N, CA, C and O atoms as CSV, one atom per row, in Angstrom:
chain,resi,resn,atom,element,x,y,z
A,1,MET,N,N,0.946,-1.074,0.113
A,1,MET,CA,C,-0.009,-0.081,0.214
A,1,MET,C,C,1.132,0.921,0.133
A,1,MET,O,O,2.243,0.728,0.627
A,2,LYS,N,N,0.663,2.293,-0.710
A,2,LYS,CA,C,0.953,3.742,-0.575
A,2,LYS,C,C,1.078,4.094,0.761
A,2,LYS,O,O,0.076,3.931,1.457
A,3,ILE,N,N,2.159,4.575,1.317
A,3,ILE,CA,C,2.210,5.254,2.368
A,3,ILE,C,C,2.366,6.987,2.011
A,3,ILE,O,O,3.271,7.514,1.364
A,4,THR,N,N,1.035,7.735,2.735
A,4,THR,CA,C,0.934,9.254,2.351
A,4,THR,C,C,1.588,9.959,3.927
A,4,THR,O,O,1.183,9.493,4.991
A,5,TRP,N,N,2.363,10.821,3.909
A,5,TRP,CA,C,2.637,11.512,5.176
A,5,TRP,C,C,1.586,12.848,5.502
A,5,TRP,O,O,1.857,13.882,4.893
A,6,THR,N,N,0.586,12.866,6.289
A,6,THR,CA,C,0.249,14.465,6.546
A,6,THR,C,C,1.340,15.316,7.357
A,6,THR,O,O,2.151,14.778,8.111
A,7,LYS,N,N,1.269,16.956,7.086
A,7,LYS,CA,C,1.872,17.567,6.735
A,7,LYS,C,C,2.367,17.603,8.349
A,7,LYS,O,O,3.504,17.555,8.819
A,8,ASN,N,N,1.190,17.697,8.934
A,8,ASN,CA,C,1.716,17.830,10.668
A,8,ASN,C,C,2.387,16.775,11.141
A,8,ASN,O,O,3.011,16.996,12.179
A,9,ALA,N,N,2.469,15.335,10.550
A,9,ALA,CA,C,3.537,14.116,10.698
A,9,ALA,C,C,4.562,14.541,10.233
A,9,ALA,O,O,5.556,14.304,10.919
A,10,LYS,N,N,4.729,15.120,9.266
A,10,LYS,CA,C,6.473,15.407,8.563
A,10,LYS,C,C,6.764,16.454,9.375
A,10,LYS,O,O,7.983,16.459,9.543
A,11,ASN,N,N,6.154,17.492,10.059
A,11,ASN,CA,C,6.603,18.586,10.560
A,11,ASN,C,C,7.283,18.062,12.161
A,11,ASN,O,O,8.145,18.703,12.762
A,12,GLU,N,N,6.704,16.843,12.620
A,12,GLU,CA,C,6.880,16.139,13.613
A,12,GLU,C,C,8.270,15.383,13.669
A,12,GLU,O,O,9.125,15.432,14.554
A,13,LEU,N,N,8.264,14.716,12.555
A,13,LEU,CA,C,9.232,13.650,12.357
A,13,LEU,C,C,10.491,14.552,11.953
A,13,LEU,O,O,11.566,13.988,12.156
A,14,TYR,N,N,10.583,16.128,11.304
A,14,TYR,CA,C,11.310,17.054,11.417
A,14,TYR,C,C,11.681,17.460,12.711
A,14,TYR,O,O,12.906,17.498,12.831
A,15,LYS,N,N,11.116,17.746,13.627
A,15,LYS,CA,C,11.139,18.163,14.819
A,15,LYS,C,C,12.198,17.445,15.545
A,15,LYS,O,O,13.284,17.836,15.973
A,16,ILE,N,N,11.579,16.225,15.581
A,16,ILE,CA,C,12.176,15.032,16.236
A,16,ILE,C,C,13.458,15.187,15.758
A,16,ILE,O,O,14.202,15.347,16.726
A,17,LYS,N,N,14.291,15.223,14.332
A,17,LYS,CA,C,15.262,14.812,14.196
A,17,LYS,C,C,16.505,16.327,14.352
A,17,LYS,O,O,17.729,16.228,14.259
A,18,ILE,N,N,15.860,17.384,14.556
A,18,ILE,CA,C,16.101,18.278,14.745
A,18,ILE,C,C,16.817,18.717,16.509
A,18,ILE,O,O,17.604,19.584,16.890
A,19,PHE,N,N,16.169,17.776,17.108
A,19,PHE,CA,C,16.234,18.352,18.773
A,19,PHE,C,C,17.152,17.058,19.139
A,19,PHE,O,O,17.802,17.026,20.184
A,20,TRP,N,N,17.155,15.958,18.162
A,20,TRP,CA,C,18.488,14.801,18.635
A,20,TRP,C,C,19.683,14.924,18.146
A,20,TRP,O,O,20.654,14.283,18.548
A,21,ASP,N,N,19.698,15.869,17.122
A,21,ASP,CA,C,20.836,16.532,16.602
A,21,ASP,C,C,21.179,17.265,17.333
A,21,ASP,O,O,22.365,17.346,17.652
A,22,LYS,N,N,20.223,18.046,17.838
A,22,LYS,CA,C,21.015,19.049,18.801
A,22,LYS,C,C,21.329,18.301,20.240
A,22,LYS,O,O,22.421,18.597,20.726
A,23,LYS,N,N,20.653,17.530,20.857
A,23,LYS,CA,C,21.121,17.233,21.672
A,23,LYS,C,C,22.273,16.274,22.091
A,23,LYS,O,O,22.813,16.377,23.193
A,24,THR,N,N,22.604,15.406,21.237
A,24,THR,CA,C,23.464,14.727,20.729
A,24,THR,C,C,24.896,15.161,20.088
A,24,THR,O,O,25.866,14.407,20.011
A,25,LYS,N,N,24.859,16.346,19.696
A,25,LYS,CA,C,25.752,16.827,18.959
A,25,LYS,C,C,26.138,15.812,17.457
A,25,LYS,O,O,27.278,15.985,17.024
A,26,SER,N,N,25.381,14.955,16.807
A,26,SER,CA,C,25.449,14.161,15.933
A,26,SER,C,C,24.065,14.174,15.432
A,26,SER,O,O,22.983,14.622,15.811
A,27,LEU,N,N,24.586,13.414,14.292
A,27,LEU,CA,C,23.806,13.298,13.052
A,27,LEU,C,C,23.184,11.576,13.516
A,27,LEU,O,O,21.983,11.318,13.446
A,28,LYS,N,N,24.238,10.523,13.980
A,28,LYS,CA,C,23.947,9.304,13.881
A,28,LYS,C,C,22.887,8.970,14.551
A,28,LYS,O,O,22.312,8.069,13.941
A,29,TYR,N,N,22.165,9.347,15.828
A,29,TYR,CA,C,21.421,8.662,16.813
A,29,TYR,C,C,19.918,8.960,15.756
A,29,TYR,O,O,19.178,8.067,15.343
A,30,SER,N,N,19.776,10.287,15.523
A,30,SER,CA,C,18.570,10.524,14.762
A,30,SER,C,C,18.689,10.175,13.070
A,30,SER,O,O,17.596,10.141,12.505
A,31,SER,N,N,19.245,10.054,12.671
A,31,SER,CA,C,19.782,9.044,11.329
A,31,SER,C,C,19.351,7.661,11.449
A,31,SER,O,O,18.741,7.084,10.548
A,32,ASP,N,N,19.634,7.178,12.453
A,32,ASP,CA,C,19.283,5.528,12.810
A,32,ASP,C,C,18.028,5.518,13.568
A,32,ASP,O,O,17.765,4.327,13.738
A,33,LEU,N,N,17.218,6.164,14.052
A,33,LEU,CA,C,15.824,6.501,14.431
A,33,LEU,C,C,15.196,6.444,13.178
A,33,LEU,O,O,14.379,5.604,12.801
A,34,TYR,N,N,15.715,7.559,12.466
A,34,TYR,CA,C,14.862,7.590,10.876
A,34,TYR,C,C,14.775,6.239,10.177
A,34,TYR,O,O,13.791,5.891,9.524
A,35,LEU,N,N,15.623,5.666,10.317
A,35,LEU,CA,C,15.768,4.518,9.155
A,35,LEU,C,C,14.945,3.134,10.487
A,35,LEU,O,O,14.282,2.199,10.039
A,36,GLN,N,N,15.090,3.238,11.431
A,36,GLN,CA,C,13.894,2.541,12.187
A,36,GLN,C,C,12.695,2.548,11.777
A,36,GLN,O,O,11.955,1.564,11.736
A,37,ILE,N,N,12.373,3.888,11.379
A,37,ILE,CA,C,10.991,4.490,11.581
A,37,ILE,C,C,11.017,3.905,9.821
A,37,ILE,O,O,10.198,2.993,9.718
A,38,LYS,N,N,11.587,4.138,8.740
A,38,LYS,CA,C,11.475,3.938,7.491
A,38,LYS,C,C,11.338,2.458,7.241
A,38,LYS,O,O,10.695,1.956,6.319
A,39,GLU,N,N,12.056,1.783,8.223
A,39,GLU,CA,C,11.725,0.201,8.185
A,39,GLU,C,C,10.827,-0.228,8.417
A,39,GLU,O,O,10.346,-1.037,7.624
A,40,ASN,N,N,10.035,0.157,9.828
A,40,ASN,CA,C,8.702,-0.267,10.351
A,40,ASN,C,C,7.597,0.799,9.596
A,40,ASN,O,O,6.524,0.974,10.175
A,41,LEU,N,N,7.786,1.329,8.639
A,41,LEU,CA,C,6.594,1.809,7.774
A,41,LEU,C,C,6.439,1.197,6.417
A,41,LEU,O,O,5.408,1.264,5.748
A,42,ALA,N,N,7.792,0.460,5.986
A,42,ALA,CA,C,7.969,-0.803,5.096
A,42,ALA,C,C,6.884,-2.351,5.673
A,42,ALA,O,O,6.345,-3.238,5.010
A,43,ASN,N,N,6.923,-2.148,6.824
A,43,ASN,CA,C,6.413,-3.448,7.199
A,43,ASN,C,C,4.775,-3.040,7.362
A,43,ASN,O,O,3.927,-3.910,7.168
A,44,ILE,N,N,4.431,-1.817,7.689
A,44,ILE,CA,C,3.000,-1.599,7.825
A,44,ILE,C,C,2.783,-1.054,5.913
A,44,ILE,O,O,1.646,-0.822,5.503
A,45,SER,N,N,3.568,-0.970,5.304
A,45,SER,CA,C,2.788,-0.865,4.011
A,45,SER,C,C,2.324,-2.309,3.011
A,45,SER,O,O,1.555,-2.439,2.059
A,46,TYR,N,N,3.242,-3.292,3.791
A,46,TYR,CA,C,2.976,-4.840,3.302
A,46,TYR,C,C,1.880,-5.232,4.598
A,46,TYR,O,O,0.978,-5.914,4.111
A,47,PHE,N,N,1.743,-5.099,5.551
A,47,PHE,CA,C,0.798,-5.656,6.394
A,47,PHE,C,C,0.588,-4.387,7.464
A,47,PHE,O,O,1.233,-4.083,8.467
A,48,PRO,N,N,-0.672,-3.723,6.785
A,48,PRO,CA,C,-1.158,-2.505,7.027
A,48,PRO,C,C,-1.938,-2.714,9.001
A,48,PRO,O,O,-1.749,-1.988,9.977
A,49,GLY,N,N,-2.582,-3.692,8.897
A,49,GLY,CA,C,-3.282,-4.287,10.663
A,49,GLY,C,C,-2.018,-4.646,11.366
A,49,GLY,O,O,-2.190,-5.173,12.465
A,50,ILE,N,N,-0.864,-4.489,11.001
A,50,ILE,CA,C,0.115,-4.903,12.215
A,50,ILE,C,C,0.126,-4.075,13.560
A,50,ILE,O,O,0.606,-4.451,14.630
A,51,GLY,N,N,-0.531,-2.811,13.278
A,51,GLY,CA,C,-0.842,-1.786,14.828
A,51,GLY,C,C,-1.614,-2.138,14.883
A,51,GLY,O,O,-2.410,-2.777,14.195
A,52,THR,N,N,-1.426,-1.412,16.588
A,52,THR,CA,C,-2.660,-1.883,17.058
A,52,THR,C,C,-4.092,-0.703,17.269
A,52,THR,O,O,-3.789,0.463,17.519
A,53,ARG,N,N,-5.508,-1.049,17.162
A,53,ARG,CA,C,-6.339,-0.712,16.899
A,53,ARG,C,C,-6.372,0.369,18.114
A,53,ARG,O,O,-5.978,0.021,19.228
A,54,THR,N,N,-6.903,1.831,17.853
A,54,THR,CA,C,-7.043,2.687,19.024
A,54,THR,C,C,-8.760,3.062,19.248
A,54,THR,O,O,-9.587,2.813,18.371
A,55,SER,N,N,-9.023,3.532,20.230
A,55,SER,CA,C,-10.020,4.020,20.333
A,55,SER,C,C,-10.700,5.140,19.599
A,55,SER,O,O,-11.855,5.472,19.866
A,56,GLU,N,N,-9.918,5.765,18.599
A,56,GLU,CA,C,-10.438,6.300,17.566
A,56,GLU,C,C,-10.445,5.808,16.566
A,56,GLU,O,O,-9.471,5.184,16.144
A,57,ASN,N,N,-11.794,5.986,15.765
A,57,ASN,CA,C,-12.462,5.226,14.697
A,57,ASN,C,C,-11.193,5.399,13.455
A,57,ASN,O,O,-10.658,6.439,13.070
A,58,ASN,N,N,-10.932,3.863,12.972
A,58,ASN,CA,C,-10.207,3.693,12.164
A,58,ASN,C,C,-8.577,4.056,12.183
A,58,ASN,O,O,-7.870,3.989,11.177
A,59,ILE,N,N,-8.221,4.354,13.181
A,59,ILE,CA,C,-6.984,4.840,13.586
A,59,ILE,C,C,-5.859,3.629,13.975
A,59,ILE,O,O,-6.603,2.767,14.441
A,60,ARG,N,N,-4.897,3.248,14.023
A,60,ARG,CA,C,-3.994,2.400,14.354
A,60,ARG,C,C,-2.533,3.315,15.020
A,60,ARG,O,O,-2.196,4.496,14.934
A,61,LYS,N,N,-2.008,2.275,15.600
A,61,LYS,CA,C,-0.678,2.949,16.117
A,61,LYS,C,C,0.374,1.939,16.199
A,61,LYS,O,O,0.092,0.829,16.649
A,62,LEU,N,N,1.769,2.262,15.739
A,62,LEU,CA,C,2.759,0.982,15.804
A,62,LEU,C,C,3.810,2.354,16.942
A,62,LEU,O,O,3.987,3.571,16.973
A,63,ILE,N,N,4.212,1.189,17.654
A,63,ILE,CA,C,5.372,1.961,19.027
A,63,ILE,C,C,6.884,1.335,18.433
A,63,ILE,O,O,7.288,0.176,18.519
A,64,ILE,N,N,7.470,2.362,17.891
A,64,ILE,CA,C,8.901,1.991,17.669
A,64,ILE,C,C,10.042,3.296,18.259
A,64,ILE,O,O,10.134,4.468,17.892
A,65,ASP,N,N,10.889,2.456,19.401
A,65,ASP,CA,C,11.311,3.179,20.047
A,65,ASP,C,C,10.598,3.786,21.369
A,65,ASP,O,O,9.870,3.110,22.096
A,66,ASN,N,N,10.909,5.171,21.587
A,66,ASN,CA,C,9.876,5.360,22.336
A,66,ASN,C,C,8.732,6.442,21.872
A,66,ASN,O,O,8.201,7.284,22.595
A,67,TYR,N,N,8.565,6.277,20.917
A,67,TYR,CA,C,7.689,6.999,19.674
A,67,TYR,C,C,6.248,6.143,19.087
A,67,TYR,O,O,6.226,4.912,19.076
A,68,VAL,N,N,5.431,6.726,18.755
A,68,VAL,CA,C,4.101,6.033,18.761
A,68,VAL,C,C,3.867,6.542,17.278
A,68,VAL,O,O,3.889,7.763,17.123
A,69,ILE,N,N,3.684,5.878,16.365
A,69,ILE,CA,C,3.389,6.572,14.939
A,69,ILE,C,C,1.698,5.990,14.555
A,69,ILE,O,O,1.349,4.843,14.273
A,70,PHE,N,N,0.954,7.105,14.657
A,70,PHE,CA,C,-0.575,6.817,14.787
A,70,PHE,C,C,-0.795,6.837,13.189
A,70,PHE,O,O,-0.245,7.773,12.607
A,71,TYR,N,N,-1.568,5.875,12.365
A,71,TYR,CA,C,-1.622,6.067,11.072
A,71,TYR,C,C,-3.210,5.564,11.068
A,71,TYR,O,O,-3.740,5.028,12.041
A,72,SER,N,N,-3.878,5.833,9.796
A,72,SER,CA,C,-5.095,4.864,9.438
A,72,SER,C,C,-5.334,4.661,7.756
A,72,SER,O,O,-4.749,5.199,6.816
A,73,ILE,N,N,-6.123,3.945,7.769
A,73,ILE,CA,C,-5.913,3.073,6.139
A,73,ILE,C,C,-6.804,3.835,5.416
A,73,ILE,O,O,-7.679,4.039,6.257
A,74,VAL,N,N,-7.176,4.425,4.338
A,74,VAL,CA,C,-8.131,4.813,3.658
A,74,VAL,C,C,-8.161,4.463,2.203
A,74,VAL,O,O,-7.462,5.166,1.473
A,75,ASN,N,N,-8.899,3.432,1.623
A,75,ASN,CA,C,-9.206,3.201,0.050
A,75,ASN,C,C,-7.608,2.911,-0.111
A,75,ASN,O,O,-6.895,3.725,-0.698
A,76,ASN,N,N,-6.998,1.505,0.534
A,76,ASN,CA,C,-6.007,0.960,-0.268
A,76,ASN,C,C,-4.440,2.218,-0.008
A,76,ASN,O,O,-3.383,2.162,-0.637
A,77,GLU,N,N,-4.743,3.062,0.908
A,77,GLU,CA,C,-3.661,3.928,1.458
A,77,GLU,C,C,-3.507,4.358,2.647
A,77,GLU,O,O,-4.321,5.066,3.240
A,78,ILE,N,N,-2.492,3.977,3.065
A,78,ILE,CA,C,-1.889,4.710,4.430
A,78,ILE,C,C,-1.631,5.914,5.092
A,78,ILE,O,O,-0.435,6.081,4.852
A,79,TYR,N,N,-1.980,6.803,5.736
A,79,TYR,CA,C,-2.005,7.804,5.922
A,79,TYR,C,C,-1.417,8.016,7.738
A,79,TYR,O,O,-1.916,7.637,8.798
A,80,ILE,N,N,0.075,8.933,7.360
A,80,ILE,CA,C,0.368,8.609,8.629
A,80,ILE,C,C,0.146,10.047,9.162
A,80,ILE,O,O,0.543,11.086,8.637
A,81,LEU,N,N,-0.632,9.895,10.412
A,81,LEU,CA,C,-1.035,11.131,11.061
A,81,LEU,C,C,-0.224,11.965,11.635
A,81,LEU,O,O,-0.005,13.103,11.219
A,82,LYS,N,N,0.474,11.257,13.017
A,82,LYS,CA,C,0.993,11.683,13.790
A,82,LYS,C,C,2.097,10.992,14.490
A,82,LYS,O,O,1.847,9.917,15.036
A,83,ILE,N,N,3.414,11.537,14.541
A,83,ILE,CA,C,5.110,10.730,15.551
A,83,ILE,C,C,4.251,11.334,16.855
A,83,ILE,O,O,3.651,12.409,16.860
A,84,TRP,N,N,4.343,10.346,17.995
A,84,TRP,CA,C,4.355,10.849,19.142
A,84,TRP,C,C,5.040,10.531,20.281
A,84,TRP,O,O,4.839,9.497,20.919
A,85,ASP,N,N,6.059,11.601,20.645
A,85,ASP,CA,C,6.902,10.759,21.746
A,85,ASP,C,C,6.113,10.479,22.836
A,85,ASP,O,O,5.539,11.395,23.425
A,86,SER,N,N,5.978,8.973,23.289
A,86,SER,CA,C,5.285,8.301,24.498
A,86,SER,C,C,5.800,9.277,26.130
A,86,SER,O,O,5.045,9.429,27.091
A,87,ARG,N,N,7.323,9.839,26.032
A,87,ARG,CA,C,7.369,10.563,27.359
A,87,ARG,C,C,6.708,11.736,27.416
A,87,ARG,O,O,6.799,12.193,28.555
A,88,ARG,N,N,5.975,12.544,26.572
A,88,ARG,CA,C,5.104,13.380,26.839
A,88,ARG,C,C,3.923,13.228,27.777
A,88,ARG,O,O,3.583,12.135,28.228
A,89,ASN,N,N,3.389,14.230,28.017
A,89,ASN,CA,C,2.332,13.791,28.583
A,89,ASN,C,C,0.930,13.591,28.122
A,89,ASN,O,O,0.337,14.408,27.418
A,90,PRO,N,N,0.450,12.524,28.526
A,90,PRO,CA,C,-0.588,11.689,27.639
A,90,PRO,C,C,-2.169,12.773,27.017
A,90,PRO,O,O,-2.994,12.743,26.103
A,91,ASP,N,N,-1.833,13.612,28.208
A,91,ASP,CA,C,-2.727,14.718,27.710
A,91,ASP,C,C,-2.906,15.378,26.789
A,91,ASP,O,O,-3.969,15.556,26.194
A,92,ASP,N,N,-1.743,15.875,26.542
A,92,ASP,CA,C,-1.588,16.857,25.194
A,92,ASP,C,C,-1.271,16.089,24.181
A,92,ASP,O,O,-0.377,16.448,23.415
A,93,LEU,N,N,-2.078,14.664,23.960
A,93,LEU,CA,C,-2.039,14.150,22.676
A,93,LEU,C,C,-3.508,14.193,22.071
A,93,LEU,O,O,-4.596,13.936,22.586
A,94,ASN,N,N,-3.077,14.699,20.522
A,94,ASN,CA,C,-4.738,15.089,19.856
A,94,ASN,C,C,-4.479,14.577,18.593
A,94,ASN,O,O,-4.115,15.301,17.666
A,95,VAL,N,N,-4.642,13.379,18.489
A,95,VAL,CA,C,-3.952,12.243,16.891
A,95,VAL,C,C,-4.937,13.175,16.024
A,95,VAL,O,O,-4.326,13.133,14.956
A,96,ILE,N,N,-5.610,13.663,15.875
A,96,ILE,CA,C,-6.547,14.054,14.566
A,96,ILE,C,C,-5.978,15.275,14.258
A,96,ILE,O,O,-6.069,15.523,13.056
A,97,ASN,N,N,-5.301,16.318,15.058
A,97,ASN,CA,C,-4.502,17.831,14.637
A,97,ASN,C,C,-3.169,17.062,14.237
A,97,ASN,O,O,-2.191,17.690,13.834
């Protein structure tokens, strides 16, 4: 299945990369994390039901390291909705936005 990133999800991924580049003063961790996310998304494209169902209608989640990727499946296309750092306050989580 084709994977499409929402604008918000792309921005979140970029912010995660910048955060780790600054924190570690190296590109290694953020590059490794990106590759891990990319590999897991390849799995989702072949096995879209692999993620756990959420309480939100038609939204699934996949945990990668400390991050949760929320996605939905619509008409044979997978939409990456959000990447959430699970160490953040869960009260701040809004998958739809």
